C-alpha positions in Angstrom: 154.3 120.3 46.2 152.9 117.8 43.7 154.5 116.4 40.5 152.6 115.9 37.2 154.3 113.5 34.7 153.2 114.5 31.2 153.9 112.0 28.5 153.3 113.0 24.9 153.2 110.4 22.1 152.2 112.3 18.9 154.8 112.5 16.2 153.4 116.0 15.4 154.0 119.2 17.2 152.0 121.8 15.3 148.4 120.7 14.8 148.5 117.8 17.3 145.1 117.5 19.0 146.4 115.2 21.7 149.1 117.7 22.6 146.5 120.5 22.6 144.2 118.6 24.9 147.1 117.9 27.2 148.0 121.6 27.2 144.5 122.4 28.4 144.7 119.8 31.2 148.2 121.0 32.2 147.1 124.7 32.2 144.2 123.9 34.4 146.4 121.9 36.8 148.9 124.7 37.0 146.2 127.3 37.6 145.2 125.4 40.7 148.6 124.3 41.7 151.2 127.0 40.5 153.9 125.5 42.7 153.5 122.1 41.2 156.3 120.5 39.1 155.7 119.2 35.6 158.0 116.5 34.4 157.9 115.8 30.6 158.6 112.7 28.6 158.1 113.2 24.9 157.9 109.8 23.2 156.8 111.4 19.9 159.9 113.6 19.5 162.3 111.4 21.5 161.3 107.7 21.2 163.0 105.1 23.3 165.7 103.1 21.7 164.2 100.2 19.7 166.5 97.7 21.4 165.7 98.8 25.0 162.9 96.3 25.7 164.4 93.3 23.9 167.6 93.8 25.9 165.8 94.0 29.2 163.4 91.1 28.3 166.2 89.0 27.1 168.1 89.5 30.4 165.0 88.6 32.3 165.0 85.1 30.8 168.8 84.7 30.9 169.6 85.4 27.3 172.8 87.4 26.8 173.0 89.6 23.7 174.5 87.7 20.8 177.9 88.9 19.6 177.5 91.4 16.9 173.8 92.1 17.7 172.6 95.7 17.8 171.1 95.4 21.3 172.1 98.2 23.7 174.5 97.4 26.6 172.5 95.8 29.4 173.8 98.4 32.0 172.6 101.2 29.8 169.2 99.5 29.3 168.8 99.0 33.1 169.7 102.6 33.8 167.2 104.0 31.3 164.5 101.6 32.6 165.1 102.7 36.1 164.8 106.4 35.0 161.4 105.7 33.3 160.1 103.8 36.3 161.2 106.5 38.7 159.4 109.1 36.6 156.1 107.2 37.0 156.8 106.2 40.6 157.6 109.8 41.7 154.6 111.3 39.9 151.5 112.3 42.0 149.5 112.3 38.7 150.1 111.3 35.1 148.9 113.2 32.0 149.1 110.9 29.0 148.5 112.4 25.5 148.1 109.7 22.9 146.7 109.8 19.4 145.1 106.8 17.7 147.4 105.4 15.0 146.3 102.6 12.8 143.5 101.7 15.2 145.9 101.2 18.1 148.7 102.8 20.0 152.0 103.6 18.3 155.2 101.6 18.8 156.7 104.5 20.8 154.0 104.2 23.5 153.9 100.4 23.5 157.7 100.3 24.1 157.4 102.7 27.0 154.6 100.6 28.6 156.5 97.3 28.0 159.5 98.7 29.8 157.4 99.9 32.7 155.8 96.5 33.0 159.1 94.8 33.5 159.2 96.6 36.9 157.4 94.1 39.1 156.7 96.7 41.7 154.9 99.0 39.3 152.9 96.1 37.7 152.0 94.7 41.1 149.1 97.1 41.4 150.3 98.5 44.7 152.5 101.6 44.3 150.3 103.4 41.9 146.9 102.3 43.1 144.5 105.2 43.4 146.7 107.8 41.8 145.1 110.0 39.1 145.8 109.6 35.4 144.4 111.9 32.7 144.1 110.6 29.2 144.2 113.2 26.4 143.2 111.2 23.4 142.8 112.0 19.7 141.1 109.8 17.1 141.1 110.8 13.5 137.8 109.0 12.7 134.6 108.1 14.6 134.6 104.9 16.6 131.6 105.3 18.9 128.4 103.1 18.9 126.6 103.3 15.7 129.6 104.3 13.6 130.9 102.0 10.8 134.1 101.4 12.8 132.7 101.0 16.2 135.1 98.8 18.1 138.1 99.6 15.9 139.7 101.8 18.6 142.1 99.3 20.2 144.1 102.0 21.9 141.7 103.2 24.6 140.7 99.8 26.0 144.4 98.8 26.1 145.4 102.0 28.0 142.5 101.6 30.4 143.5 98.0 31.0 147.2 98.9 31.8 146.7 102.1 33.8 143.4 101.1 35.3 143.5 97.4 35.9 147.3 96.7 36.1 148.5 99.9 37.7 145.2 100.5 39.6 145.2 104.2 38.8 142.1 106.4 38.8 141.5 107.4 35.1 139.8 110.4 33.7 139.5 110.8 29.9 139.2 113.7 27.5 138.9 112.4 23.9 138.4 114.2 20.6 137.1 112.3 17.5 137.0 113.0 13.8 140.2 115.1 14.1 141.2 114.3 10.5 138.0 115.6 9.0 139.4 119.1 8.3 142.3 117.7 6.3 140.9 114.5 4.7 139.1 114.5 1.4 135.7 112.8 1.8 135.3 113.8 5.4 134.1 117.4 4.7 130.6 116.8 6.0 132.1 115.8 9.4 134.1 118.9 10.0 131.4 120.6 12.1 131.1 117.4 14.2 134.9 117.3 14.6 134.9 120.8 15.9 132.2 120.0 18.4 134.0 116.9 19.6 137.3 118.7 20.0 135.7 121.6 21.8 134.0 119.3 24.3 137.2 117.4 24.8 139.0 120.6 25.8 136.3 121.3 28.3 136.8 117.8 29.7 140.6 118.2 29.8 140.3 121.5 31.6 137.9 120.0 34.1 140.1 116.9 34.7 143.2 119.1 35.2 141.4 121.2 37.8 139.9 118.2 39.6 143.2 116.4 39.9 145.0 119.4 41.1 142.4 120.1 43.8 142.5 116.5 44.9 146.2 116.5 45.3 146.1 119.8 47.2 143.4 118.3 49.5 145.4 115.2 50.1 148.5 117.2 51.0 146.6 119.4 53.4 
């Protein structure tokens, strides 16, 4: 029996494209692997404490919390960090649903990654090497070659660097662009293109979910 760790980052529930893409990938994974377990970490609805990483990082360099500071107790920070690392370590695959906010990843995702990177075993590119990761990404505008903001997407390269190069995971991506066209004045002429992009991203998410589930079943056989 395999475990899928699903991490959502959107601050939205209704109307979130990244969540919808992750739903497609998860449904496909479950269809192939009905006995599999899905563990959920919702950073959008339940962000990590803002003082978690500063507390851990400070302890790493021997800095004790200053009296009267708002940092969380070190024991609590270590316990939560161990829980987050265990979720990743125990997952046979990761499904990461992340929207592009202000041309990058939001603070809730960065904090989670920063805490994971404190775990030397995870960041040593050994434990997670070769494990599958599915990215379900949503971008409000267009950032591909030839667009006015080509190169402004600073989230995808960062996620690829961390999960691909640092953790050594096998990444598959389903990305929808122009997702803000239906609700943003001045983007009306891009609505059709946004629908095409989103539809294609759902096809990719479904395909990735199926492929990852089959690979895990094959590896367990």
